[in-house]
VEXDREN-2710 file (C-alpha; in Angstrom, 1 decimal):
% VEXDREN-2710
k/r/px/py/pz
1/MET/0.4/-0.3/0.3
2/GLY/1.1/3.7/-0.5
3/ILE/2.7/5.2/2.0
4/ASN/-0.2/8.3/1.8
5/ARG/-2.7/5.8/2.3
6/ASP/-0.9/3.7/5.4
7/GLN/-0.6/6.7/7.4
8/ALA/-4.3/7.9/6.4
9/LEU/-5.6/4.7/7.7
10/TYR/-3.1/4.1/10.7
11/GLU/-2.7/7.1/12.2
12/CYS/-5.6/9.1/11.6
13/GLN/-7.7/10.5/14.6
14/PRO/-10.2/13.0/14.2
15/GLU/-12.1/14.2/17.4
16/MET/-14.3/12.1/18.6
17/GLU/-18.2/11.9/17.9
18/LEU/-19.7/9.5/20.8
19/ALA/-23.0/11.0/22.2
20/PHE/-22.8/8.8/25.7
21/SER/-20.5/8.4/28.2
22/ASP/-18.3/5.0/28.6
23/ALA/-20.4/3.9/31.4
24/GLU/-23.6/4.3/30.1
25/TYR/-22.8/2.4/26.9
26/LYS/-21.0/-0.4/29.0
27/GLU/-24.8/-0.3/31.3
28/ARG/-26.4/-0.6/27.8
29/LEU/-23.7/-3.6/27.0
30/THR/-25.1/-5.1/30.6
31/ARG/-28.5/-5.1/30.2
32/VAL/-28.8/-6.7/26.8
33/ARG/-26.4/-9.4/28.0
34/GLN/-28.8/-9.8/30.9
35/ARG/-31.6/-10.3/28.1
36/MET/-29.3/-12.6/25.9
37/GLU/-29.3/-15.1/28.9
38/ARG/-33.1/-14.8/29.7
39/ASP/-33.8/-15.5/26.0
40/GLY/-31.5/-18.5/25.7
41/ILE/-28.8/-17.0/22.9
42/ASP/-25.3/-16.9/23.5
43/VAL/-24.2/-14.8/20.8
44/LEU/-26.2/-11.8/19.4
45/TRP/-24.9/-10.4/15.8
46/LEU/-26.4/-7.4/15.3
47/MET/-26.8/-5.0/11.8
48/ALA/-29.2/-3.0/12.0
49/PRO/-28.1/0.7/12.0
50/GLU/-30.2/1.4/15.0
51/SER/-28.7/-1.7/17.0
52/LEU/-25.0/-0.5/16.0
53/TYR/-25.6/2.9/17.5
54/TYR/-27.0/1.7/20.4
55/ILE/-24.0/-0.2/21.3
56/SER/-21.4/1.3/20.2
57/GLY/-22.1/5.0/18.9
58/TYR/-21.7/3.3/15.3
59/LYS/-22.7/6.1/12.7
60/CYS/-22.5/6.4/9.2
61/GLU/-24.4/7.6/6.0
62/TRP/-24.2/4.6/4.1
63/TYR/-25.0/1.1/5.3
64/GLN/-24.6/-1.3/2.0
65/ALA/-28.6/-1.7/2.4
66/GLN/-29.2/-1.6/-1.1
67/SER/-25.9/-2.1/-3.0
68/PRO/-24.9/-4.1/-6.1
69/LYS/-24.6/-7.8/-5.3
70/GLN/-20.7/-7.1/-5.4
71/TRP/-21.0/-5.1/-2.3
72/PRO/-22.9/-6.8/0.2
73/ALA/-23.5/-6.0/3.4
74/THR/-21.5/-7.9/6.3
75/SER/-20.3/-5.5/8.8
76/GLY/-21.3/-5.9/12.2
77/ILE/-21.5/-6.0/16.0
78/ALA/-21.1/-9.3/17.8
79/ILE/-21.9/-9.8/21.5
80/HIS/-21.3/-12.6/23.2
81/ARG/-23.6/-12.8/26.8
82/ASP/-20.2/-14.3/29.1
83/HIS/-17.9/-11.2/27.8
84/ASP/-18.3/-7.6/28.9
85/ARG/-16.8/-6.8/25.4
86/PHE/-17.9/-7.0/22.0
87/ILE/-16.8/-7.1/19.1
88/MET/-17.1/-4.6/15.7
89/PHE/-16.2/-5.8/12.2
90/ASP/-16.1/-3.3/9.2
91/THR/-14.3/-2.7/6.2
92/PRO/-11.2/-0.9/5.3
93/SER/-13.2/1.7/3.6
94/GLU/-14.8/2.9/7.5
95/GLN/-11.2/1.9/9.6
96/ILE/-10.7/5.5/10.1
97/MET/-14.4/6.7/11.1
98/CYS/-15.2/3.7/13.1
99/ARG/-11.6/5.4/15.6
100/PHE/-13.9/8.6/16.2
101/VAL/-18.0/7.0/16.6
102/THR/-17.3/4.2/18.1
103/CYS/-16.8/3.1/21.9
104/THR/-14.7/0.3/21.5
105/ASP/-11.1/-0.3/20.6
106/ASP/-12.1/-4.2/19.4
107/VAL/-12.5/-2.8/15.9
108/ARG/-11.2/-5.7/13.3
109/ILE/-10.9/-4.6/9.8
110/PHE/-11.8/-7.3/6.7
111/PRO/-8.5/-8.0/4.7
112/ILE/-8.3/-5.8/1.9
113/SER/-8.3/-8.5/-0.4
114/GLY/-11.6/-9.2/0.8
115/ARG/-12.9/-6.0/1.7
116/ARG/-16.4/-6.0/0.0
117/ASP/-17.5/-9.8/1.6
118/GLY/-16.4/-9.9/5.2
119/ILE/-18.3/-13.5/6.3
120/GLY/-16.0/-15.6/6.3
121/PHE/-13.5/-13.1/8.0
122/ILE/-16.1/-12.6/10.3
123/ILE/-16.2/-16.5/11.4
124/ASP/-12.9/-16.9/11.4
125/GLU/-12.3/-14.1/14.1
126/LEU/-15.5/-15.5/15.8
127/LYS/-14.3/-19.3/16.2
128/ALA/-10.4/-17.8/17.1
129/GLU/-12.1/-16.0/20.3
130/GLY/-14.0/-19.1/21.1
131/TRP/-17.5/-17.4/20.9
132/LEU/-19.0/-19.8/18.3
133/SER/-20.9/-22.7/19.6
134/GLY/-24.6/-22.6/21.3
135/THR/-26.7/-20.7/19.8
136/VAL/-26.3/-17.4/18.1
137/GLY/-29.5/-14.9/17.7
138/MET/-29.7/-12.4/14.0
139/GLU/-32.1/-9.7/13.6
140/PHE/-34.1/-11.6/11.1
141/TYR/-36.8/-8.1/11.4
142/SER/-34.1/-5.6/10.3
143/TYR/-33.8/-4.7/6.4
144/ARG/-30.3/-5.3/7.1
145/PRO/-28.7/-7.4/5.7
146/ASN/-31.0/-8.3/2.7
147/PRO/-33.0/-11.6/2.5
148/ALA/-29.8/-13.2/0.5
149/ILE/-26.7/-12.2/2.8
150/SER/-29.0/-13.1/5.8
151/GLY/-28.8/-16.5/4.7
152/ARG/-25.3/-16.5/3.8
153/PHE/-25.0/-15.6/7.7
154/ARG/-27.7/-18.4/8.6
155/SER/-25.5/-21.1/6.4
156/ALA/-22.2/-19.7/8.1
157/PHE/-23.2/-20.0/11.9
158/GLU/-24.9/-23.4/11.0
159/GLY/-21.7/-24.4/9.3
160/VAL/-20.0/-24.5/13.1
161/ASP/-22.8/-26.3/14.3
162/MET/-25.0/-23.1/16.0
163/ALA/-28.2/-23.4/16.4
164/ILE/-30.2/-19.9/15.1
165/LYS/-32.5/-17.9/16.5
166/ASP/-33.8/-14.9/16.0
167/GLY/-32.9/-11.9/18.3
168/SER/-34.8/-8.9/17.1
169/ASP/-36.6/-8.3/20.2
170/ILE/-33.3/-7.8/22.4
171/LEU/-32.5/-4.5/21.2
172/ARG/-35.4/-3.1/20.6
173/ASP/-37.2/-4.2/23.9
174/VAL/-33.6/-2.9/26.0
175/ARG/-34.1/0.7/23.7
176/TRP/-37.7/1.3/24.9
177/VAL/-37.0/3.2/28.4
178/LYS/-34.3/5.5/27.6
179/SER/-32.0/7.1/30.1
180/ASP/-32.2/10.6/31.6
181/PRO/-29.2/11.7/28.8
182/GLU/-31.5/9.9/26.2
183/ILE/-34.6/12.1/27.3
184/ALA/-32.4/15.2/27.3
185/TYR/-31.4/14.9/23.6
186/MET/-34.8/14.1/22.8
187/GLU/-36.3/17.2/24.5
188/GLU/-33.1/19.3/22.3
189/ALA/-35.1/17.3/19.4
190/ALA/-38.7/18.5/20.1
191/LYS/-37.2/22.3/19.9
192/ILE/-35.2/21.5/16.6
193/THR/-38.8/19.9/15.6
194/ASP/-40.2/23.4/16.7
195/ILE/-37.8/25.5/14.6
196/GLY/-38.2/23.4/11.4
197/MET/-42.2/23.8/12.2
198/THR/-42.0/28.0/12.7
199/ALA/-39.9/27.6/9.4
200/ALA/-42.7/25.9/7.4
201/ARG/-45.0/28.7/8.5
202/ASP/-43.2/31.1/7.5
203/ALA/-42.4/29.3/3.9
204/ILE/-45.6/28.6/3.0
205/ARG/-47.5/31.5/0.5
206/PRO/-49.3/30.6/-2.5
207/GLY/-46.6/30.1/-5.8
208/VAL/-43.9/28.7/-3.7
209/SER/-43.4/24.7/-4.2
210/GLU/-43.6/22.2/-1.8
211/LEU/-40.0/21.6/-2.1
212/ASP/-39.4/25.2/-1.2
213/VAL/-41.0/25.0/2.0
214/TYR/-39.4/21.3/2.3
215/GLY/-35.6/22.8/1.9
216/ALA/-36.3/25.9/4.5
217/MET/-37.6/23.7/7.3
218/VAL/-34.1/21.5/6.4
219/HIS/-32.3/24.5/6.4
220/ALA/-33.4/26.0/9.9
221/MET/-32.8/23.1/11.1
222/ALA/-29.9/22.2/10.5
223/LYS/-28.5/25.7/11.4
224/ALA/-30.0/24.7/14.7
225/GLY/-27.8/21.7/15.3
226/GLY/-30.2/19.5/14.0
227/GLU/-29.8/16.3/11.9
228/ASN/-31.1/14.3/8.6
229/ALA/-34.4/12.9/9.7
230/ALA/-34.6/9.5/9.4
231/ILE/-38.1/10.0/7.2
232/THR/-38.1/12.2/4.1
233/LEU/-40.2/15.2/5.7
234/PRO/-43.8/15.4/3.8
235/VAL/-45.1/18.9/2.7
236/LEU/-48.3/18.1/1.1
237/SER/-50.7/20.6/0.1
238/GLY/-54.3/20.5/-2.1
239/ALA/-55.7/17.4/-3.2
240/LYS/-52.4/15.3/-1.7
241/ALA/-53.2/16.7/2.0
242/ASN/-55.9/14.2/2.0
243/THR/-52.5/11.5/1.9
244/GLY/-50.2/10.9/4.6
245/HIS/-47.3/9.8/3.3
246/SER/-46.7/11.1/-0.2
247/LEU/-43.6/13.5/-0.4
248/ALA/-42.8/16.9/-1.3
249/SER/-42.5/18.1/-4.5
250/ARG/-42.4/20.8/-7.4
251/LYS/-46.1/21.1/-6.9
252/ILE/-46.7/24.7/-6.4
253/ILE/-49.4/25.7/-3.3
254/GLN/-52.1/27.5/-4.2
255/ALA/-54.5/29.8/-2.1
256/GLY/-57.4/28.3/-0.6
257/GLU/-55.6/24.2/-0.5
258/GLN/-54.5/23.3/3.2
259/VAL/-50.8/22.5/3.4
260/ASN/-49.8/19.1/6.1
261/VAL/-46.7/19.1/7.0
262/ASP/-44.7/16.5/8.9
263/VAL/-41.3/17.5/11.3
264/CYS/-39.0/15.4/13.2
265/GLY/-36.4/17.6/14.7
266/VAL/-33.2/14.8/15.4
267/PHE/-30.2/15.2/17.5
268/ASN/-27.9/12.6/18.1
269/ARG/-30.3/10.1/16.1
270/TYR/-33.3/11.0/18.3
271/HIS/-36.3/12.1/16.6
272/ALA/-38.9/14.0/18.5
273/ASN/-42.1/14.3/16.5
274/ALA/-44.5/17.0/14.8
275/ALA/-47.2/17.6/12.2
276/ARG/-49.5/20.3/11.3
277/VAL/-52.3/22.2/9.4
278/PHE/-51.6/25.2/7.5
279/HIS/-54.3/26.9/5.5
280/VAL/-53.5/29.4/2.7
281/GLY/-56.4/31.5/3.3
282/GLU/-59.8/31.2/5.2
283/PRO/-60.9/27.7/4.9
284/ALA/-65.1/27.2/4.9
285/LYS/-66.2/26.7/8.6
286/ASP/-67.6/23.4/8.6
287/VAL/-63.6/22.5/7.6
288/LEU/-62.5/24.8/10.2
289/ASP/-64.8/23.3/13.2
290/PHE/-63.9/19.3/12.0
291/HIS/-60.2/20.1/12.4
292/ASN/-60.7/22.0/15.5
293/LYS/-62.6/18.7/16.9
294/SER/-59.4/16.6/15.7
295/ALA/-57.2/18.8/17.3
296/GLY/-59.4/19.1/20.7
297/VAL/-58.2/15.1/21.4
298/PHE/-54.6/16.5/22.8
299/LYS/-56.7/18.8/25.2
300/VAL/-58.2/15.4/26.9
301/ILE/-54.2/13.8/26.8
302/ALA/-53.0/16.6/28.6
303/ASP/-55.5/16.2/31.1
304/MET/-54.9/12.4/31.9
305/LEU/-51.0/12.7/30.9
306/ARG/-48.9/11.4/33.3
307/PRO/-45.8/9.1/34.5
308/ASN/-47.3/5.3/34.3
309/LEU/-50.3/5.8/32.2
310/PRO/-51.7/2.9/31.2
311/LEU/-52.4/2.4/27.1
312/ARG/-55.8/1.5/27.9
313/GLU/-56.9/4.5/29.3
314/LEU/-55.2/6.6/26.6
315/VAL/-56.9/4.7/24.0
316/THR/-60.4/4.5/25.7
317/LYS/-60.7/8.6/26.3
318/THR/-59.4/9.3/23.3
319/ARG/-62.1/6.9/21.6
320/GLU/-64.6/8.2/23.2
321/TYR/-63.5/11.9/23.0
322/TYR/-63.9/10.9/19.3
323/GLU/-67.4/9.7/19.0
324/GLU/-68.9/12.4/21.6
325/VAL/-68.2/15.0/19.1
326/GLY/-69.1/12.7/16.3
327/ILE/-66.2/12.5/14.1
328/TRP/-65.0/8.6/14.8
329/ASP/-66.6/7.3/11.4
330/ASP/-64.1/9.2/9.7
331/ALA/-61.3/8.5/11.0
332/GLY/-57.7/7.8/8.7
333/TRP/-55.4/6.2/11.2
334/VAL/-55.1/7.0/14.8
335/GLY/-52.7/5.9/17.5
336/GLY/-49.0/6.1/18.0
337/TYR/-45.8/4.5/17.9
338/GLU/-42.7/4.9/19.9
339/LEU/-40.0/7.4/19.1
340/GLY/-36.3/7.2/19.6
341/ILE/-33.2/6.3/18.0
342/GLY/-33.6/6.5/14.5
343/PHE/-32.0/6.3/10.9
344/PRO/-33.0/5.8/7.6
345/PRO/-35.9/4.7/5.7
346/ASP/-37.6/5.0/9.2
347/TRP/-38.2/6.8/13.1
348/VAL/-41.1/4.5/14.1
349/GLY/-40.1/2.3/16.4
350/ASN/-40.8/-0.9/18.0
351/PHE/-43.9/-0.6/19.7
352/VAL/-47.1/0.7/18.3
353/TYR/-50.4/0.9/19.9
354/GLU/-53.6/1.6/18.3
355/MET/-57.8/2.0/19.5
356/SER/-58.2/-1.3/19.5
357/ASP/-55.8/-1.9/22.3
358/THR/-58.6/-1.1/25.1
359/ASP/-57.3/-4.1/26.6
360/SER/-53.8/-4.0/26.6
361/ASP/-52.1/-4.2/29.9
362/HIS/-49.3/-1.8/29.1
363/ILE/-48.3/1.3/30.8
364/PHE/-45.9/4.3/29.6
365/GLU/-43.4/4.3/32.1
366/PRO/-40.6/6.6/33.1
367/GLY/-38.4/7.1/30.4
368/THR/-40.5/6.3/27.5
369/VAL/-41.4/8.7/24.4
370/VAL/-44.2/8.1/21.9
371/ASN/-46.1/9.7/19.4
372/PHE/-50.0/10.1/19.1
373/GLU/-51.6/10.8/15.6
374/THR/-55.2/12.3/15.0
375/GLN/-55.5/12.2/11.6
376/PHE/-59.4/12.2/10.0
377/PHE/-61.0/12.9/6.9
378/SER/-62.2/16.1/6.9
379/PRO/-65.3/17.5/4.9
380/ARG/-64.8/18.8/0.9
381/MET/-61.7/16.3/0.3
382/SER/-59.8/19.4/1.9
383/GLY/-57.6/16.6/3.5
384/ILE/-56.6/15.1/6.6
385/THR/-56.4/16.4/10.0
386/TYR/-52.5/16.2/9.8
387/TYR/-51.9/16.6/13.9
388/ILE/-49.1/14.7/15.3
389/ASP/-47.5/15.5/18.4
390/THR/-44.8/13.9/21.2
391/LEU/-45.4/12.8/24.2
392/MET/-42.0/11.6/26.9
393/PHE/-42.7/10.0/30.2
394/LYS/-39.7/11.1/32.2
395/LYS/-39.7/10.5/36.7
396/ASP/-42.1/13.0/38.1
397/THR/-43.7/14.5/35.0
398/ALA/-45.3/13.9/31.7
399/THR/-45.2/16.5/28.8
400/GLN/-45.6/17.1/25.5
401/PRO/-42.2/18.8/24.6
402/CYS/-43.1/20.1/21.5
403/LYS/-44.7/23.6/21.6
404/SER/-45.8/24.5/18.1
405/PRO/-49.7/25.6/18.5
406/LEU/-52.1/22.0/17.9
407/GLU/-54.9/23.9/16.0
408/MET/-54.9/24.8/12.1
409/VAL/-52.7/27.7/11.3
410/VAL/-54.7/30.4/8.9
411/LEU/-51.8/32.0/7.0
412/ASP/-52.1/35.0/4.1
413/ALA/-53.5/34.2/1.0
END
């Protein structure tokens, strides 16, 4: 190899970019190993971006998730339930990056001759450590690796007489309750969310495109220290406001149109979610009244919001409210999901709830964060009531950390 290349690969040390203390990473590893013991898993093989980040701090822009066949995604982390350390495996392309985005000194880089496909190297290294016996857990519910590469890993582990078990729930369940630093990051993410929403409000007017509004939001949040959201932020106007997951486009916003905006502010990869509705000019009275009824559910939620709130209470009281104000039959989707770490292509967490969960024993214990979405089809096909807010449960209180107004915002036409 060349002198310049060797010097960079083996000596370059950018400033560390870890979001948490060594003590927090060690505590996370301990909880994961305890869960592995409970689930009968000897070795846990992790490849989901959220899992790699949670255990080690690892974050990057490219995970080879939709790469050519010649460039399979094979980097990951191995954890053994009997060892208080983990081993990270990665390609030579990320050798420098691993020095400043991970909390471990045990990073094993694929040999340059096999830099694109590390499966054989990983198996040989784990065998030399004495880690390849018993049962291995793999994240079968992760998009990374794809089915073909997952099958190759499975065959490799089975080839050394290991049993295979789904280990997807281990990291997902351990991440459900957040630490105080995680909650603090999500509070910062909520502030960034509000900055993005304010930028959207200021940018929406007749003659601008949905992409103009999208760009204004992203620019404002980036200036405030916000990172890229795990889902592309929707800006949906006119007839598109009847959808929830369309993309912002070159469509020009017109006077008289509803504009729906869904924002996640991101800080150290932790997300806070809010969606709001804007109207360019005065809406029809029946439309405004309908929106007020949908958004009014958050007053009901505020009255009951507290640590250890039972899920059944949340869904029962909100469903009763919708039926009382007479909009339930026009429901699109009402419910919520866990918020926390997110990498593209999704910020939706593992736990999800809907209005049918009236018999659930689940509670929102301190350290948990979810969103609540109230989406109903409003009159005149004007658009759905696109109101989403973050619910944060802490030790002594529960809050809605996003402060953008929960009502239709009427803008000058």
